[in-house]
Each structure stands twice: as structure tokens, then as C-alpha cells.
C-alpha positions as CSV (number, residue, x, y, z in Angstrom):
1,M,41.4,-75.1,-22.3
2,S,41.2,-73.0,-25.4
3,E,43.9,-70.3,-25.8
4,P,42.9,-66.7,-26.2
5,N,42.6,-65.3,-29.7
6,P,45.8,-63.4,-30.4
7,G,43.9,-61.0,-32.8
8,P,45.0,-59.9,-36.2
9,A,48.6,-60.0,-37.1
10,K,50.4,-56.7,-36.6
11,D,52.2,-55.0,-39.4
12,P,55.6,-53.8,-38.0
13,G,55.5,-50.8,-40.4
14,R,52.0,-49.7,-39.6
15,R,50.9,-47.6,-36.6
16,P,48.3,-49.2,-34.4
17,A,44.7,-47.9,-34.8
18,P,43.3,-46.0,-31.8
19,A,41.2,-47.9,-29.5
20,R,37.5,-47.7,-30.1
21,T,35.6,-46.5,-27.1
22,A,32.0,-45.9,-26.3
23,D,32.5,-42.1,-26.8
24,T,33.6,-42.6,-30.4
25,V,30.8,-41.3,-32.5
26,K,30.5,-42.4,-36.1
27,A,30.5,-39.5,-38.5
28,P,27.2,-39.3,-40.4
29,A,27.0,-39.8,-44.1
30,S,26.3,-36.1,-44.7
31,S,29.8,-35.3,-43.4
32,S,31.2,-36.1,-46.8
33,V,29.4,-33.2,-48.3
34,P,31.9,-30.4,-49.0
35,R,31.5,-27.5,-46.5
36,G,31.5,-23.9,-47.4
37,P,34.5,-21.7,-46.4
38,G,32.6,-19.9,-43.7
39,R,30.7,-22.8,-42.2
40,A,32.1,-24.0,-38.9
41,T,31.7,-27.6,-37.9
42,G,32.0,-29.4,-34.6
43,P,34.0,-32.6,-33.9
44,D,31.1,-34.7,-35.1
45,G,30.8,-32.9,-38.4
46,V,27.6,-31.0,-37.5
47,G,27.7,-27.3,-38.1
48,A,28.0,-25.1,-34.9
49,A,25.1,-23.0,-35.9
50,G,22.9,-26.1,-36.3
51,A,24.1,-27.3,-32.9
52,G,23.1,-24.0,-31.4
53,R,19.7,-24.1,-33.0
54,G,19.2,-27.7,-31.7
55,A,20.2,-26.6,-28.1
56,R,17.7,-23.7,-28.0
57,A,14.8,-24.2,-25.7
58,P,11.5,-24.6,-27.5
59,R,9.1,-21.7,-27.4
60,G,6.1,-23.8,-26.7
61,G,5.3,-25.7,-23.4
62,V,5.5,-24.6,-19.8
63,R,9.1,-23.4,-19.8
64,G,8.7,-21.2,-22.8
65,R,5.6,-19.5,-21.3
66,E,6.9,-18.9,-17.8
67,W,7.4,-15.2,-18.5
68,L,3.9,-14.8,-19.7
69,A,2.5,-16.6,-16.7
70,G,4.6,-14.5,-14.3
71,W,3.3,-11.2,-15.7
72,L,-0.2,-12.6,-15.7
73,F,0.0,-13.3,-11.9
74,V,1.5,-10.0,-10.9
75,S,-0.7,-7.9,-13.3
76,P,-3.5,-7.4,-10.7
77,V,-1.0,-6.0,-8.2
78,L,0.6,-3.7,-10.8
79,V,-2.8,-2.4,-11.8
80,V,-3.8,-1.7,-8.2
81,L,-0.5,0.0,-7.4
82,G,-0.7,2.0,-10.7
83,L,-4.2,3.3,-10.1
84,F,-4.0,4.0,-6.4
85,L,-0.3,4.9,-5.9
86,V,1.5,6.0,-9.1
87,V,-1.4,7.9,-10.7
88,P,-2.3,9.9,-7.6
89,I,1.4,10.8,-7.0
90,A,1.7,12.0,-10.6
91,M,-1.4,14.0,-10.3
92,A,-0.2,15.6,-7.0
93,L,3.1,16.5,-8.7
94,W,1.3,18.2,-11.5
95,V,-0.9,20.1,-9.0
96,S,2.3,21.3,-7.2
97,L,3.5,22.7,-10.5
98,S,0.2,24.4,-11.5
99,D,-2.1,27.1,-10.3
100,W,-5.1,24.8,-9.7
101,N,-7.5,26.2,-7.0
102,G,-9.5,23.1,-6.4
103,Q,-12.3,23.9,-8.7
104,G,-13.0,21.4,-11.5
105,S,-10.4,19.1,-13.0
106,P,-6.7,19.9,-12.5
107,F,-6.1,18.9,-16.1
108,S,-8.6,21.3,-17.6
109,S,-7.6,24.0,-20.0
110,G,-8.1,26.7,-17.3
111,V,-5.3,25.3,-15.2
112,H,-1.9,26.7,-16.1
113,F,1.7,25.5,-15.5
114,A,3.3,27.6,-12.7
115,G,6.7,25.9,-12.6
116,A,8.5,26.1,-9.2
117,R,6.4,29.1,-8.2
118,N,4.6,27.3,-5.3
119,Y,7.9,26.0,-4.0
120,E,9.5,29.4,-4.1
121,R,6.7,30.9,-2.1
122,I,7.2,28.6,0.8
123,V,11.0,28.3,0.7
124,T,12.7,31.4,-0.6
125,E,10.1,34.2,-0.9
126,P,9.6,36.3,2.3
127,G,6.0,36.3,3.5
128,L,3.4,34.5,5.5
129,A,3.7,31.3,3.5
130,Q,7.5,31.0,4.2
131,S,7.0,32.0,7.8
132,D,4.4,29.4,8.4
133,F,6.4,26.7,6.7
134,M,9.6,27.4,8.6
135,T,7.5,27.5,11.8
136,S,6.1,24.1,11.0
137,L,9.6,22.7,10.3
138,R,10.9,24.1,13.6
139,N,8.0,22.5,15.6
140,N,8.3,19.2,13.8
141,A,12.1,19.1,14.2
142,Y,11.7,19.4,18.0
143,Y,9.0,16.8,17.9
144,V,11.2,14.4,16.1
145,L,14.2,15.0,18.3
146,L,12.2,14.2,21.4
147,V,9.7,11.5,20.2
148,V,12.1,9.2,18.3
149,P,14.7,8.6,21.1
150,L,12.1,8.5,23.9
151,Q,9.8,6.0,22.1
152,T,12.8,3.8,21.1
153,A,14.3,3.8,24.5
154,L,10.9,3.1,26.2
155,A,10.1,0.3,23.7
156,L,13.5,-1.4,24.2
157,G,13.2,-1.1,28.0
158,L,9.7,-2.7,28.0
159,A,10.9,-5.5,25.7
160,L,13.8,-6.3,28.0
161,L,11.4,-6.3,30.9
162,V,8.9,-8.6,29.3
163,N,11.6,-10.8,28.0
164,G,13.0,-11.4,31.5
165,R,13.2,-15.0,32.6
166,R,11.8,-14.5,36.0
167,L,8.8,-12.3,35.0
168,K,5.5,-14.0,35.6
169,G,2.4,-13.1,33.6
170,K,4.3,-12.1,30.5
171,G,1.1,-12.4,28.3
172,F,-0.7,-9.9,30.5
173,F,2.1,-7.3,30.4
174,R,2.6,-7.7,26.6
175,T,-1.2,-7.0,26.2
176,A,-1.2,-4.1,28.6
177,Y,1.8,-2.4,27.0
178,Y,0.5,-3.0,23.5
179,F,-3.1,-1.9,24.2
180,P,-2.6,1.8,23.6
181,S,-1.2,1.1,20.1
182,V,-4.4,-0.5,18.9
183,T,-6.7,2.1,20.5
184,S,-8.1,4.8,18.3
185,S,-5.7,7.8,18.2
186,V,-8.7,10.2,18.1
187,A,-10.2,8.7,21.2
188,I,-6.9,8.9,23.1
189,S,-6.3,12.5,21.9
190,V,-9.7,13.5,23.3
191,V,-8.9,11.8,26.7
192,F,-5.6,13.6,26.8
193,L,-7.3,16.9,26.2
194,F,-9.2,16.4,29.5
195,I,-6.1,15.2,31.3
196,F,-4.0,18.2,30.3
197,S,-6.7,20.8,30.7
198,S,-6.2,23.7,33.2
199,S,-8.2,21.8,35.8
200,G,-7.2,18.3,34.6
201,V,-5.5,15.5,36.4
202,V,-2.0,16.6,35.5
203,N,-2.4,20.1,37.0
204,S,-4.1,18.6,40.1
205,L,-1.2,16.3,40.8
206,L,1.3,19.1,40.2
207,A,-0.7,21.3,42.7
208,K,-0.3,18.6,45.4
209,I,3.4,19.0,45.3
210,G,3.3,22.8,45.2
211,V,3.8,23.3,41.5
212,D,1.5,25.6,39.6
213,G,0.7,23.7,36.3
214,P,0.8,25.6,33.0
215,A,-2.1,26.3,30.7
216,W,-1.0,23.5,28.5
217,F,-2.9,24.4,25.3
218,A,-2.8,28.2,25.8
219,D,0.8,29.1,26.5
220,P,2.8,29.6,23.3
221,R,6.2,29.9,25.0
222,G,8.8,27.1,24.4
223,I,10.3,25.1,27.2
224,I,13.8,26.5,26.5
225,H,12.4,30.0,26.8
226,L,10.7,29.0,30.0
227,A,13.9,27.5,31.4
228,L,15.8,30.7,30.5
229,G,13.2,32.7,32.3
230,V,13.6,30.6,35.4
231,L,17.4,31.3,35.2
232,G,16.8,35.0,35.2
233,V,16.9,35.8,31.4
234,N,14.4,38.4,30.3
235,T,12.5,36.5,27.6
236,D,10.4,39.6,26.8
237,A,13.6,41.4,25.7
238,P,15.8,38.8,24.1
239,P,19.4,39.5,23.0
240,S,19.6,41.6,19.9
241,A,22.0,39.2,18.3
242,L,19.4,36.5,18.4
243,A,16.3,38.6,17.9
244,G,17.8,40.6,15.0
245,T,19.1,37.7,12.9
246,S,16.5,36.0,10.7
247,V,16.8,32.6,9.0
248,G,13.9,31.6,6.7
249,G,11.6,34.2,8.0
250,L,12.2,33.3,11.7
251,S,14.6,34.9,14.1
252,L,17.2,32.8,15.8
253,W,15.4,33.5,19.1
254,D,12.3,31.8,17.7
255,W,14.4,28.9,16.3
256,I,15.8,28.1,19.8
257,S,12.5,28.4,21.6
258,G,12.0,24.7,22.0
259,P,8.7,22.9,21.8
260,S,5.8,24.6,23.5
261,V,4.0,23.0,26.5
262,A,1.2,22.0,24.2
263,M,3.6,20.2,21.9
264,C,5.1,18.5,25.0
265,A,1.7,17.1,25.9
266,I,1.3,15.7,22.3
267,I,4.8,14.2,22.6
268,I,3.8,12.4,25.8
269,L,0.7,11.1,24.1
270,V,2.6,9.8,21.0
271,V,5.4,8.2,23.0
272,W,2.8,6.3,25.2
273,T,0.8,5.1,22.2
274,T,3.6,4.0,19.9
275,A,6.0,2.4,22.3
276,G,3.9,-0.8,22.4
277,T,4.2,-1.5,18.7
278,F,8.0,-1.1,18.7
279,M,8.2,-3.2,21.9
280,L,6.9,-6.2,20.0
281,M,9.5,-5.7,17.3
282,F,12.3,-5.6,19.9
283,L,10.8,-8.5,21.8
284,A,10.8,-10.7,18.7
285,A,14.4,-9.8,18.0
286,L,15.4,-10.6,21.6
287,Q,13.7,-14.0,21.5
288,D,15.6,-14.7,18.3
289,I,19.0,-14.3,20.0
290,P,20.5,-17.7,20.8
291,L,20.5,-18.4,24.6
292,E,24.0,-20.0,24.3
293,V,25.5,-16.7,23.3
294,E,24.2,-14.9,26.5
295,E,25.2,-17.9,28.6
296,A,28.7,-17.9,27.2
297,A,29.1,-14.2,27.9
298,E,27.8,-14.8,31.4
299,I,30.3,-17.6,32.0
300,D,33.1,-15.3,30.8
301,G,32.3,-13.1,33.8
302,T,30.6,-10.2,32.1
303,G,28.1,-8.1,33.9
304,R,24.5,-7.3,32.9
305,W,25.3,-4.0,31.4
306,Q,28.4,-5.4,29.5
307,R,26.2,-8.2,28.1
308,F,23.6,-5.8,27.0
309,R,26.2,-3.4,25.4
310,H,28.5,-5.9,23.7
311,V,26.2,-8.9,23.0
312,T,22.5,-7.9,23.0
313,L,22.6,-4.5,21.4
314,P,24.8,-5.4,18.4
315,M,22.5,-8.3,17.6
316,L,19.5,-5.9,17.8
317,K,21.1,-3.5,15.2
318,P,18.8,-4.5,12.3
319,T,15.7,-4.2,14.4
320,L,17.0,-0.9,15.9
321,F,17.4,0.5,12.3
322,L,13.8,-0.6,11.5
323,V,12.4,1.0,14.6
324,L,14.3,4.2,14.1
325,T,13.2,4.4,10.4
326,L,9.5,3.8,11.1
327,G,9.7,6.3,14.0
328,L,11.3,8.9,11.9
329,I,8.8,8.5,9.1
330,G,5.8,8.5,11.5
331,T,7.0,11.6,13.4
332,W,7.5,13.7,10.3
333,Q,4.0,12.7,9.1
334,V,2.2,13.5,12.4
335,F,-1.3,14.8,11.7
336,D,-4.2,13.3,13.6
337,Q,-3.1,14.3,17.1
338,I,-2.5,17.8,15.9
339,Y,-5.8,18.0,14.2
340,V,-7.8,16.8,17.2
341,M,-5.9,18.4,20.0
342,S,-4.7,21.9,18.8
343,K,-5.1,22.6,15.1
344,G,-1.7,24.3,15.3
345,A,-2.5,26.5,18.3
346,P,-1.4,28.2,20.5
347,A,0.2,30.8,18.2
348,K,1.1,28.1,15.6
349,T,3.5,26.3,18.1
350,T,2.0,22.9,17.2
351,L,1.8,23.5,13.5
352,T,3.5,20.7,11.5
353,P,4.2,20.4,7.7
354,A,1.5,17.6,7.3
355,F,-1.2,19.8,9.0
356,L,0.0,22.9,7.1
357,S,-0.3,21.0,3.8
358,Y,-3.9,20.0,4.8
359,Q,-4.7,23.5,5.9
360,S,-3.3,25.1,2.7
361,S,-5.3,22.8,0.5
362,F,-8.6,22.3,2.2
363,T,-9.0,25.5,4.1
364,D,-7.2,28.1,2.0
365,N,-7.7,26.5,-1.4
366,E,-4.0,26.8,-2.1
367,W,-3.8,23.3,-3.6
368,G,-0.5,23.9,-5.4
369,Q,1.1,25.2,-2.2
370,G,-0.3,22.3,-0.2
371,S,1.1,19.7,-2.7
372,A,4.4,21.4,-2.8
373,I,4.7,21.2,1.0
374,A,3.9,17.5,0.8
375,F,6.7,16.8,-1.7
376,I,9.2,18.9,0.3
377,L,8.2,16.8,3.3
378,F,8.7,13.6,1.3
379,A,12.2,14.8,0.3
380,I,13.0,15.6,4.0
381,I,11.9,12.1,5.0
382,V,14.0,10.4,2.3
383,A,17.1,12.5,3.2
384,M,16.7,11.7,6.9
385,T,16.3,8.0,6.3
386,L,19.4,7.9,4.1
387,L,21.4,9.8,6.7
388,Q,20.2,7.4,9.4
389,R,21.2,4.4,7.3
390,F,24.7,5.9,6.8
391,V,25.1,6.5,10.5
392,L,23.9,3.0,11.5
393,R,25.7,1.2,8.7
394,D,27.9,-1.8,9.5
395,K,31.4,-0.4,9.1
396,D,33.1,-3.7,8.7
397,E,30.7,-4.8,6.0
398,A,31.0,-1.4,4.3
399,R,34.8,-1.7,4.2
400,A,34.6,-5.2,2.8
401,R,32.2,-4.0,0.0
402,A,34.5,-1.1,-0.7
403,A,37.5,-3.4,-1.0
404,T,35.6,-5.7,-3.4
405,R,34.7,-2.7,-5.6
406,R,38.3,-1.5,-5.6
407,A,39.5,-5.0,-6.6
408,A,36.9,-5.2,-9.4
409,R,37.9,-1.8,-10.8
410,A,41.6,-2.7,-10.7
411,A,40.8,-6.0,-12.5
412,R,38.9,-4.1,-15.2
413,S,41.6,-1.6,-15.7
414,G,44.3,-4.3,-15.9
415,S,46.4,-2.8,-13.0
416,G,45.3,-5.0,-10.2
417,P,47.1,-8.0,-8.9
418,I,44.7,-10.4,-10.5
419,A,45.0,-8.8,-14.0
420,G,46.2,-11.2,-16.6
421,T,45.3,-14.4,-14.7
422,A,43.3,-17.1,-16.3
């Protein structure tokens, strides 16, 4: 057997050379060139700037052109949104700040800049314009306060009913409840006009139980005033403290009148037609809840109401926020039912900001005033949506985000517990 090669003789006065590994890279011949005083080099003798230039992605090829391809694909959508959304909004904003009367182009030389004049007329300047706008806000506020909770509660109740395990014919009930939502609102409004007429079905049913039905679309009194009259309050001579105090061109007595019976009929119509759409949203969310969660709560001995309150409802919070947001936006924009059924009558008790904007523009040729009402309505919707989001926010998640922000600020200022750490 041959003995292993002992290798070269070691000099006792000489340090051993480092072991040569695969990672050892031989310096190139160019490394012997003297480097300038400001030129940095890497461990392999190659300048850092050159290494950075070598690591840069090439401009050609698929990767270098992705940004161009992305903008090319989204450009049709951006063009459509710009032409049919951004441009009309900008034109409407200019109209709200001008004295355009609807004749010719709003950008012609005969149209002058009016500033906030149109907004002042309907908000701060006493007169018919302010009175009509405040009346429309009062009517729409009562409409929102009644429609949004009623349609949300009805939609959730129908969804719970259809989602029941023991219910048979679920497809039929889903179709039946959703059918009013896909029917033309104009056709349904015309049908409700006959139902709520003085000799209609509603008054005939009320007569059978001894109740004299109201003149639904002729009585301008609000339901709160009617209730006070039943309790013995003389509504023809209201208290002077309420009748003599004016807010926004309306007395406090008018502000607390409540919705008229005509508005109540419209509220019934809207709740019936919109509950089906929101029912499907709640139904989809209910079917997304894991069955094991409900079974575990049932095994723990919770009742039906406790399971709904502590298990089902918290898991429906995102859908509830969506339903309330869509309902809030839709109720502040109500127009078609008002236009078909009442046109603001009786005595402007069904007048809404959306219909008032249409009336000011297309009937009275006050295009600046109509556009100003539309933008004020937009601001109201945004403010209400933000308020609703604040009320329905997840408090635990909000506290966690706030703690994260505080820690980040403390770290930046150098006063936090993590300051100075690597």
C-alpha cells in the first residue's frame, strides 16, 4: 500500500497559507492598475460603481417594459372615466360657481364667474331658495332616519328566515323576496299611487277596522303633528317658543313636524323594493359563517338570541357596514319615486335635495343653484358615510393601529423603548 503524500515541507518560521476554497476568486489582471483616490473597490478589485452598473436591470426586454404595458392596458378605462366622470364633475363645479342660465355653452364669454353666490343663496341668504332647500333637507332627513333602519332590519330578518335549515323551498322565497328589487321603480310607483289613493286598497282595509284613512297625497301635516293633535295639542296654534324660533328659514315647529303621510307612503314603497337586494348580501354573509362556530356556541348552552347577538351579528359587521353605507347613499339620492308619485307635493312635504336640484335646473333654469345643491348633497353624503364608518369601526383594531403609530413616532423621535436598537 502506498503511503499518503505528506505534502511540501513546512518552514517552522513561516505562517501557513490560508486554505484555498471554491469561493476564493482570483483577482483579475486589471487589479494591478493603480486606483484613483476616490474610486471605491470591492473585495474582488472591481469598482463599486461598476458593480452597481452591472447589477442594474436592462431597459430592454419584457421586464423593462412592464410599466409601459401596464399603462397601455389601463388607458381605455382611464379615458372612459375621464370623459364620462371627471370632465362632467369639473363642468358641474364650474356651473355651480357661475351665472350660466342653460343657454349656450357654460364656457362661453357671456358666462361670468359668480364665486360662492349660488351657495350663499341656498344656505345663508334668507329667501325662497333657502326655505326650499332647508325644507328638502328636513324631509330627506326624516326619510333617511326611517328607511335605513327599516330596510336593514327587514333585509336581515328575511336573510335569517331564508337561511334557516328547516325551511323548504328556499329558492322560491329568495326569488319572491328579491323580485321587487328588479322590477321597474316607475311601474311600482304608479301601482302604489292607486293603492294609496283616497279610494284605494289601503283606505278600504282601514275602513273595515273602523279607521278613516287619510288623504295620502293631499294632507301636508306631519305624523308628529298628527300624533300631537290626537293627544290634545292644538296644532293650528303651536307654542310660541317653537313657532317663533327660526333655523335656516324654517321654524322649530316645522322642523319637528315629522314626515308627511305622503312621505310615509313613499317610505313603505322604498323599504319594500330595496330589502330584497340587501337580503341577498346578508344571505351570502350568513352562508359564509362556518357551521362549526354556531355548533360550538350551541353546545356551550347559548340560546338563539345569544348566538345571534354574540356570534352571528359580530361576524356580519363588514356586510352590515356595506348595507348601511349603500342605504345611506341611496336614501339621500332618492329621486324617481318623488318625481313619479308627488313631485314634492303636498305643500313641499316630499321635496328632496335631489328633486330640488332637478327642479332648479330644468324647470327654473337656475343651473348654478341646481349644481350647488348637488355638490352640497355630495358633501352631506361623504360626511354621513365617514361618521357611520367611525361609529361602526372595530375598536380593538383601531386601538392596535393607534399603538403601532405611537410606537413608530417614538422610534423616530428616539424616545421610545426601541430607540438605539440595531
